[in-house]
C-alpha positions as CSV (number, residue, x, y, z in Angstrom):
1,M,-7.9,-2.9,-15.2
2,T,-6.7,-5.5,-12.7
3,G,-4.8,-8.4,-13.9
4,K,-4.4,-12.5,-13.1
5,D,-2.7,-13.3,-10.1
6,S,0.3,-15.3,-10.9
7,I,2.5,-14.1,-8.7
8,Y,4.1,-17.0,-7.1
9,A,3.8,-19.4,-10.3
10,A,7.1,-19.2,-11.0
11,E,10.0,-21.3,-8.7
12,Q,11.5,-18.6,-6.8
13,E,13.0,-17.6,-3.5
14,V,9.9,-16.6,-1.2
15,K,9.5,-13.9,0.6
16,D,7.6,-13.2,3.7
17,F,4.4,-11.9,1.6
18,T,3.5,-7.6,1.5
19,F,0.8,-6.0,0.3
20,D,3.0,-4.3,-2.1
21,A,2.4,-3.0,-6.0
22,N,2.2,-6.1,-7.5
23,V,-0.3,-6.8,-5.4
24,V,-2.3,-4.4,-5.9
25,E,-2.4,-4.9,-9.7
26,V,-4.0,-8.3,-8.9
27,F,-5.9,-8.2,-6.2
28,P,-9.1,-8.8,-7.3
29,D,-8.6,-11.7,-9.0
30,M,-6.4,-13.2,-6.1
31,I,-9.2,-12.7,-3.7
32,Q,-12.0,-14.2,-5.9
33,R,-9.9,-17.2,-6.3
34,S,-8.5,-17.8,-3.0
35,V,-11.8,-17.1,-0.5
36,P,-14.4,-18.8,-1.3
37,G,-17.6,-16.5,-1.2
38,Y,-15.9,-13.6,-0.7
39,A,-18.3,-11.7,-3.0
40,T,-21.0,-12.7,-0.4
41,M,-19.5,-11.5,2.4
42,V,-18.5,-8.3,1.6
43,S,-22.0,-7.7,0.1
44,T,-24.1,-8.7,3.1
45,M,-21.6,-6.8,5.4
46,G,-22.6,-3.9,3.5
47,K,-26.4,-5.0,4.0
48,L,-25.5,-5.3,8.0
49,A,-23.8,-2.1,8.1
50,G,-27.2,-0.4,6.5
51,Q,-28.8,-2.5,9.2
52,F,-27.1,-1.1,12.3
53,A,-25.8,2.1,11.3
54,Q,-27.0,5.3,13.4
55,S,-27.7,9.0,12.7
56,N,-24.8,11.4,13.0
57,S,-22.3,8.5,13.9
58,N,-18.4,6.9,12.0
59,L,-18.2,4.0,10.3
60,Y,-14.7,2.0,9.9
61,D,-13.4,-0.5,7.9
62,L,-10.0,-1.4,9.0
63,G,-7.7,-2.9,6.7
64,C,-9.6,-1.6,3.5
65,A,-7.1,-2.6,1.0
66,L,-9.0,-1.1,-2.5
67,G,-12.4,-0.4,-0.4
68,A,-14.6,-3.5,-1.5
69,V,-16.3,-3.3,1.9
70,T,-16.0,0.4,2.0
71,L,-17.9,0.8,-1.2
72,S,-19.9,-2.1,-0.1
73,M,-21.3,-0.2,3.1
74,R,-21.3,3.1,1.6
75,R,-24.4,2.1,-1.0
76,N,-26.5,0.8,2.0
77,I,-26.3,3.4,4.4
78,D,-30.0,5.8,4.6
79,K,-28.7,7.5,7.7
80,E,-28.3,11.0,8.5
81,N,-24.2,12.3,8.7
82,C,-22.5,9.3,8.5
83,Q,-19.1,9.3,7.4
84,I,-16.6,6.3,6.5
85,I,-13.3,6.4,7.6
86,A,-11.1,3.2,5.7
87,V,-8.1,2.3,7.2
88,D,-4.7,0.8,5.7
89,N,-0.8,0.3,6.3
90,S,-0.2,-0.1,2.3
91,A,0.4,3.1,1.0
92,P,-0.4,1.4,-2.9
93,M,-3.8,-0.1,-1.3
94,V,-4.5,3.4,0.3
95,E,-3.9,5.2,-3.6
96,R,-5.7,2.6,-5.2
97,C,-8.9,3.0,-3.1
98,Q,-8.7,6.4,-3.7
99,L,-8.9,5.7,-7.2
100,H,-12.1,3.0,-6.9
101,L,-13.9,5.4,-4.8
102,K,-13.9,8.3,-7.3
103,G,-15.5,6.3,-9.9
104,F,-18.8,6.0,-7.2
105,K,-20.9,8.8,-6.4
106,S,-22.6,8.4,-3.2
107,E,-23.4,11.6,-0.1
108,V,-21.5,9.3,2.1
109,P,-18.5,10.9,2.6
110,V,-15.6,8.8,2.7
111,D,-11.7,9.4,4.2
112,V,-9.5,7.1,3.3
113,Q,-6.2,6.7,5.6
114,L,-2.8,5.6,5.4
115,G,-2.9,4.7,9.0
116,D,-1.9,1.5,11.7
117,I,-4.5,0.7,13.2
118,N,-3.0,0.0,16.3
119,E,-2.4,3.5,16.6
120,I,-5.7,4.9,15.4
121,E,-8.7,6.5,17.5
122,I,-12.4,4.7,17.2
123,K,-14.8,7.3,18.5
124,N,-18.8,7.7,17.8
125,A,-18.9,5.0,15.9
126,S,-22.4,2.8,14.9
127,V,-20.2,0.7,12.7
128,V,-16.3,-1.2,12.7
129,A,-15.8,-3.7,10.1
130,M,-12.6,-5.6,9.6
131,N,-12.6,-8.1,6.6
132,F,-9.5,-10.4,6.7
133,T,-7.6,-7.8,8.9
134,L,-7.3,-9.1,12.7
135,Q,-5.1,-12.2,10.9
136,F,-2.4,-9.6,10.1
137,I,-2.4,-7.9,13.9
138,P,0.2,-9.8,16.4
139,Q,-1.9,-12.2,18.2
140,E,-0.9,-10.8,21.6
141,Q,-2.0,-7.5,20.4
142,R,-5.3,-8.2,19.0
143,Q,-7.6,-8.8,22.2
144,T,-6.2,-4.8,22.5
145,V,-7.6,-3.6,19.0
146,L,-10.4,-5.4,20.4
147,E,-10.9,-3.3,23.0
148,K,-10.3,-0.3,21.4
149,I,-13.1,-0.6,19.2
150,Y,-15.5,-2.0,21.4
151,A,-14.7,1.1,23.5
152,G,-15.5,3.0,20.8
153,L,-18.7,1.6,19.9
154,K,-21.7,3.4,20.6
155,P,-24.7,1.3,22.1
156,G,-26.1,-1.0,19.7
157,G,-23.2,-0.5,17.3
158,V,-21.8,-3.3,15.8
159,L,-18.1,-5.8,15.1
160,L,-18.1,-6.8,11.8
161,L,-15.4,-9.8,11.5
162,S,-14.1,-11.4,8.7
163,E,-11.5,-14.4,9.0
164,K,-9.3,-17.2,8.3
165,I,-9.4,-19.2,10.8
166,K,-8.2,-22.8,12.1
167,G,-9.6,-25.9,13.1
168,E,-9.9,-26.6,16.7
169,N,-7.6,-29.7,16.4
170,D,-5.7,-30.9,14.1
171,V,-7.8,-33.3,12.3
172,K,-10.0,-30.6,12.2
173,D,-7.5,-28.1,10.2
174,N,-6.2,-30.8,8.1
175,L,-9.7,-31.3,6.8
176,L,-10.3,-27.3,6.5
177,I,-7.0,-27.0,4.8
178,D,-7.1,-29.7,2.5
179,L,-10.8,-28.4,1.2
180,H,-9.3,-24.9,0.7
181,H,-6.6,-26.2,-1.4
182,D,-8.6,-27.8,-3.2
183,F,-11.1,-24.9,-4.1
184,K,-7.6,-22.8,-5.5
185,R,-6.9,-25.8,-7.3
186,Q,-10.2,-25.9,-9.2
187,N,-9.4,-21.7,-9.4
188,G,-6.6,-22.7,-12.1
189,Y,-3.8,-22.4,-9.2
190,S,-1.0,-24.6,-9.9
191,E,0.3,-27.4,-6.7
192,L,3.5,-24.9,-6.7
193,E,1.7,-21.5,-6.5
194,I,-0.2,-22.7,-3.2
195,S,2.6,-24.5,-2.0
196,Q,4.8,-20.9,-2.2
197,K,1.5,-19.1,-1.5
198,R,1.3,-20.8,1.8
199,T,5.0,-20.2,2.8
200,A,5.0,-16.7,1.8
201,I,2.1,-15.9,4.4
202,E,2.7,-18.7,7.0
203,N,4.9,-15.6,9.1
204,I,2.8,-13.4,8.8
205,M,-0.8,-14.2,9.4
206,R,-1.3,-16.5,12.4
207,T,-4.9,-18.1,12.6
208,D,-7.1,-18.7,15.6
209,A,-9.9,-21.3,15.9
210,L,-13.6,-20.2,15.5
211,S,-13.9,-20.7,19.5
212,T,-10.6,-18.3,20.2
213,H,-12.3,-15.6,18.3
214,I,-15.8,-16.0,20.2
215,E,-14.6,-16.3,23.2
216,R,-12.2,-13.1,22.9
217,L,-15.2,-10.8,21.8
218,H,-16.7,-12.3,24.8
219,T,-14.2,-11.0,27.1
220,V,-13.7,-7.6,26.1
221,G,-17.8,-6.8,26.0
222,F,-19.6,-7.7,23.6
223,G,-22.3,-10.1,24.9
224,N,-24.3,-11.0,21.3
225,T,-21.7,-12.9,18.6
226,Q,-22.8,-14.6,15.6
227,V,-21.3,-16.3,12.6
228,W,-23.3,-15.5,10.0
229,Y,-21.1,-17.6,6.9
230,Q,-18.6,-20.0,6.9
231,C,-17.2,-21.4,4.2
232,F,-13.9,-24.2,4.6
233,N,-11.7,-22.2,7.0
234,F,-13.0,-19.1,6.2
235,C,-15.7,-17.0,8.5
236,S,-17.6,-13.7,9.0
237,M,-19.1,-13.6,12.4
238,V,-20.9,-10.5,13.7
239,A,-20.5,-8.9,17.3
240,I,-23.3,-7.0,19.1
241,K,-22.4,-4.2,21.9
């Protein structure tokens, strides 16, 4: 069972956001009420993983959190001898992810690892998923991470990337922010919660414009990149090697 997200409901001294045990307990509610189209993104990432998975290969879920994308990928894989490697740097997330996976039987093995994405090796990969993960990596390190992913992907392999983005200029960015905040209001978040959550994440989540993402992906070698979903400032894309 998970609870309702009320982490920022009371006025408090706001500290930098962390994926700690308190967040784990309310994470599904937090995501559903904060990210428009989240269920669509997760289910489609699973379908794309099934489409691009290659026999005798690894599929990675980097920043796996509670394992939503891992489970979606596993439901859609029908190729032989595939395994999913799910990685997160939050011990409470990894522990809960392992419990979730035990509740769903599958012939596709999953190795859930506690680790730093910057340090793990990507090898023999047909699919790499990063679902709202790159945005928490320092901007100066993002290209290096993508270069490692590209190098570890097999020909025809894909990166499935979802990110919160910023507008190409201040006018466009403020429009997207206002639309997102209205979405959160409609889902029951108060002005205090919206304000305090924004303060909590502003130092640890630095968003890029969509054009920056596309240019970076092309720079590391992805010749075919396609945005397949966007709602407000949330975007999903596929990059094919």
